[in-house]
C-alpha positions, 0 to 999 in steps of 0.5 A, spaced: 670 833 454 669 836 461 673 842 459 669 844 452 665 850 454 665 857 452 671 862 454 673 869 452 680 869 454 685 863 452 692 862 455 695 864 450 692 870 448 695 873 454 701 869 454 700 864 460 704 858 458 705 851 460 711 853 463 708 859 467 703 853 470 709 848 471 710 843 476 714 849 480 708 853 481 706 855 488 700 859 491 703 865 495 697 865 500 698 871 505 694 873 512 697 873 519 702 869 516 705 868 509 705 860 506 707 858 499 702 851 497 703 846 491 697 844 486 699 837 490 698 840 497 691 843 495 688 837 492 690 834 499 686 838 502 678 838 503 675 838 496 668 841 495 664 841 489 658 845 486 654 847 481 655 854 479 655 858 474 659 864 469 655 869 468 659 873 462 658 881 461 658 879 454 651 875 455 653 868 455 653 863 462 654 857 463 653 853 469 659 847 471 661 843 477 666 846 479 671 843 484 677 846 489 678 848 496 674 853 500 676 861 500 674 861 508 679 855 508 684 858 506 683 864 510 684 859 516 690 856 513 694 863 513 691 865 520 684 869 518 679 866 522 673 871 522 670 875 517 676 877 511 677 880 504 680 876 499 685 879 493 687 874 488 692 876 482 693 871 476 700 869 473 697 873 467 702 879 467 698 885 465 690 886 463 684 889 466 682 883 470 688 879 472 686 881 479 680 881 484 677 883 491 672 879 494 669 882 499 668 878 506 661 876 505 663 873 499 670 870 502 665 867 506 660 863 502 661 856 502 661 855 495 667 861 494 673 856 491 680 856 489 677 852 483 682 846 482 677 842 476 671 842 473 666 837 471 670 831 474 677 833 471 683 838 472 682 844 469 685 846 462 690 851 461 684 855 458 679 855 464 685 856 469 689 851 471 692 851 476 687 855 480 682 859 479 677 863 483 670 861 482 665 866 486 657 866 486 654 872 484 659 875 481 660 877 473 664 872 470 671 877 469 672 877 476 673 870 477 681 870 476 684 865 472 691 863 473 691 865 480 698 866 483 696 869 489 691 870 495 691 876 501 686 875 506 685 882 511 681 881 516 675 886 516 
């Protein structure tokens, strides 16, 4: 199926459960102002889709069709109109790759997505449901899964 491609880290392995990403999930987005948005609200925003690779430091790679909201659109939503860095944090409670920071040029890349879907369907829990980062040109471990918050800082 559409979510049948390789993963290194399962939701169960990092104790992210269906209850952690249930309908009560709200993405916290910080910038000049702070907002909390639901997955439904994110899905109502303009969606973009790109064939983008995940290149794993363990030696495998895969290209899939990701869809979601551009990082740059989310930055504008919280009042950041120019160049900005973005720090994302996961629902995952611990571990070395539960957060990542993206440089301003990565945030500005029109293909940098808060991905909500892959290959025409919703992300599976193991692929990062309810939302994950897909940013071109970064190692797969930095494409953080199960995103809980995004903080944009003007640069």
